[in-house]
C-alpha positions in Angstrom: -4.3 6.2 -21.7 -4.5 8.8 -19.5 -3.8 10.0 -15.8 -5.6 12.9 -14.4 -4.8 14.2 -10.4 -7.9 15.2 -8.9 -7.7 19.0 -7.9 -7.8 21.0 -4.6 -8.8 18.3 -2.2 -9.0 19.6 1.3 -7.0 18.0 4.2 -9.0 14.9 4.9 -10.8 14.5 8.4 -12.1 11.6 10.2 -15.3 10.5 8.8 -14.9 12.4 5.3 -16.7 11.2 2.2 -13.9 10.5 0.1 -16.1 9.6 -2.8 -18.3 12.5 -2.3 -14.8 14.7 -2.4 -13.9 13.3 -5.8 -17.4 13.3 -7.5 -17.4 17.1 -6.6 -14.0 17.7 -8.4 -14.1 15.6 -11.8 -16.3 14.5 -14.2 -15.9 10.7 -13.9 -16.3 8.0 -16.4 -17.7 4.7 -15.8 -14.6 3.0 -17.7 -12.4 5.3 -15.1 -9.9 3.5 -12.3 -9.7 5.7 -9.1 -6.5 5.1 -7.7 -6.5 6.7 -3.7 -3.7 7.1 -1.5 -4.1 5.2 1.4 -3.2 8.1 3.5 -6.3 9.8 3.0 -8.2 6.6 3.7 -6.7 6.2 7.1 -7.6 9.6 8.0 -10.7 9.0 6.9 -11.2 6.0 8.9 -9.5 7.8 11.8 -6.6 5.4 11.8 -4.6 8.5 13.6 -2.5 7.4 16.5 -0.1 8.8 19.6 3.2 6.9 20.8 1.3 7.2 24.2 -1.2 4.7 22.9 1.5 2.2 22.7 3.0 1.3 25.9 6.5 -0.5 25.3 6.9 -4.0 26.3 9.6 -6.2 26.4 10.1 -7.3 23.1 9.6 -3.6 21.5 12.3 -2.5 24.2 14.8 -4.9 22.8 14.2 -4.2 19.2 14.3 -0.6 19.9 17.6 -1.0 21.7 19.2 -2.9 18.8 18.2 -0.7 16.4 19.4 2.0 18.3 22.8 0.4 18.7 23.0 0.1 15.0 22.1 3.4 13.9 23.8 5.1 16.7 20.4 6.9 17.2 17.9 6.5 20.2 14.9 4.5 19.0 11.4 5.2 20.3 10.2 1.6 21.8 6.7 2.9 21.6 6.8 3.0 17.9 8.6 -0.6 18.0 5.4 -1.5 20.0 3.1 0.1 17.4 4.8 -2.0 14.6 4.3 -5.3 16.7 0.6 -4.7 17.1 -0.3 -3.7 13.5 1.8 -7.0 12.7 1.0 -10.8 12.0 4.8 -11.6 11.7 8.1 -9.7 12.1 10.1 -11.0 9.1 13.2 -8.9 10.1 14.2 -7.3 13.4 17.3 -5.4 12.0 18.7 -3.4 10.2 14.8 -2.5 10.0 11.5 -3.8 11.1 10.3 -5.7 8.1 6.7 -7.1 9.0 3.7 -8.5 7.4 0.4 -6.6 8.5 -2.8 -7.9 9.3 -4.2 -8.0 5.8 -1.0 -9.6 4.1 1.0 -6.8 3.1 4.8 -7.1 3.7 6.6 -3.7 4.3 9.0 -1.8 6.5 7.3 -0.7 9.7 3.8 -2.2 8.9 3.3 0.7 6.5 2.8 3.1 9.5 3.9 6.6 8.7 5.2 9.8 10.9 4.7 12.4 7.9 1.4 14.3 7.2 0.2 13.5 10.2 -1.5 16.9 11.7 -2.3 16.6 15.3 -1.1 13.1 15.9 2.3 11.1 16.1 1.4 8.0 13.7 -0.8 7.3 10.9 -1.9 3.5 10.4 -2.5 1.7 7.3 -6.2 1.0 6.7 -7.5 -1.8 8.8 -9.2 -3.5 5.6 -7.9 -1.7 2.6 -9.5 -3.5 0.2 -12.9 -3.5 2.1 -12.1 0.3 2.3 -11.9 0.3 -1.7 -15.0 -1.6 -2.2 -16.6 1.2 -0.1 -15.5 4.0 -2.0 -15.9 2.1 -5.4 -20.1 1.4 -4.2 -20.1 5.5 -4.1 -18.6 6.3 -7.4 -20.1 5.6 -11.2 -16.6 4.1 -12.1 -15.0 0.6 -13.3 -12.9 0.2 -10.5 -10.7 1.8 -7.5 -7.4 0.8 -6.1 -6.1 1.8 -2.7 -2.3 2.8 -3.2 0.8 3.0 -0.9 4.5 3.3 -1.3 7.2 0.8 -0.6 10.5 -0.3 -1.2 11.5 -3.5 -3.4 14.2 -6.0 -2.6 16.9 -5.6 -5.5 15.9 -1.9 -6.3 16.5 1.4 -4.8 14.0 4.0 -3.8 10.0 3.6 -3.4 7.2 3.1 -6.1 3.6 2.7 -5.6 1.7 -0.4 -5.1 -1.9 -1.5 -4.7 -3.0 -2.8 -1.1 -6.7 -2.8 -1.8 -8.7 -3.2 -4.8 -12.2 -3.4 -5.9 -14.1 -3.6 -9.4 -11.4 -5.5 -11.1 -9.3 -8.6 -10.7 -5.8 -7.9 -9.2 -3.6 -9.4 -12.1 -4.7 -10.4 -15.5 -3.3 -14.0 -16.7 -1.4 -14.3 -20.2 -0.3 -18.1 -19.6 -1.4 -19.9 -22.8 -1.6 -17.0 -24.8 0.8 -16.4 -27.8 3.7 -14.2 -27.9 4.8 -12.1 -31.1 6.6 -15.0 -32.5 3.6 -17.5 -31.8 5.4 -19.1 -28.7 3.0 -20.0 -25.9 3.5 -17.9 -22.5 3.9 -20.0 -19.9 4.6 -18.0 -16.9 3.4 -14.5 -17.4 0.7 -13.3 -14.9 0.9 -9.3 -14.7 -0.1 -7.7 -11.3 -2.1 -5.0 -13.0 -3.4 -3.2 -9.7 0.3 -2.7 -8.7 1.1 -1.5 -12.2 -2.0 1.2 -12.2 -0.5 2.4 -8.4 2.6 3.0 -9.7 1.8 4.8 -12.7 -0.8 7.1 -10.5 2.1 7.4 -8.2 4.0 9.2 -10.9 1.3 11.8 -11.1 0.4 11.8 -7.8 3.9 13.1 -6.6 5.2 13.0 -3.1 5.8 15.6 -0.2 4.1 18.9 0.3 2.7 19.1 -3.4 1.3 15.5 -3.6 -2.1 14.9 -5.0 -3.7 11.6 -3.3 -6.1 10.8 -5.9 -5.8 10.1 -9.5 -8.0 9.1 -12.3 -6.9 6.7 -14.7 -8.7 6.8 -18.1 -8.9 4.8 -21.1 -7.2 1.4 -19.3 -8.5 -1.7 -20.7 -8.2 -5.1 -19.1 -8.6 -7.1 -21.8 -10.0 -10.4 -22.9 -7.9 -12.2 -20.2 -8.4 -14.6 -17.3 -8.3 -12.5 -13.8 -7.1 -13.4 -10.4 -7.2 -11.8 -7.1 -4.1 -13.4 -6.3 -1.9 -10.5 -4.8 0.1 -11.2 -1.9 2.7 -14.3 -2.2 1.6 -17.3 -0.4 4.2 -17.9 2.4 4.7 -21.5 0.9 6.1 -20.1 -2.5 7.8 -17.2 -0.9 11.4 -18.0 -1.1 12.7 -14.7 -0.3 10.8 -14.5 3.0 11.6 -18.2 4.2 15.4 -17.1 3.3 15.0 -13.7 5.4 13.2 -15.9 8.4 16.7 -17.8 8.6 19.1 -14.7 8.1 20.6 -12.7 10.8 21.9 -9.3 10.5 25.6 -8.9 11.1 26.6 -5.5 11.9 
């Protein structure tokens, strides 16, 4: 498998055609997977915002004051309001805001970015990233498209690439019922392929000022497996989330 960063992409502006910009810069193959950072998808979809767009309500003010007390730094309640408006559930209010977005992704601050946003205060995640992936996919001669983001993971330090939208392939491949190397039948292994492709692409894309927001994955094969679009864990089976709902920060 080979990963290729798409070179020389310009600063994305509202209304820009990401698919056309990619086609102009790389000779795509039918079996390629194109991984696109959510940052440029949001920019193309005019998901810029300013703090003044989110007048703080009572809950946002309370959350910001609490977080400020914890950190010893003043927190802007308008940012807390933006997080609340981009979320369907607040799972944790302290020591940071952990929320579920409207499309099912769980992350800190609803994935709102405050860096790489020229001319604005905030960059919100795409409203429906799988629909964004489907739209880009329809305009590219490739196997599939993955919209990526970065976030932390429980029990791990640092951030890694994850998929928040995809098109042209299942989210996961199911190994259950297939034999392992010793002939034993696999009973629980379901491989989240779109997350793994997003993580691999993030290694090539990089971060910061030198980051490249589109990566082509070449010669990936899904194989002869059952596939599934189950990606975000159902609340009923998400025992970590259920535990966090009952937990309170003591600090």
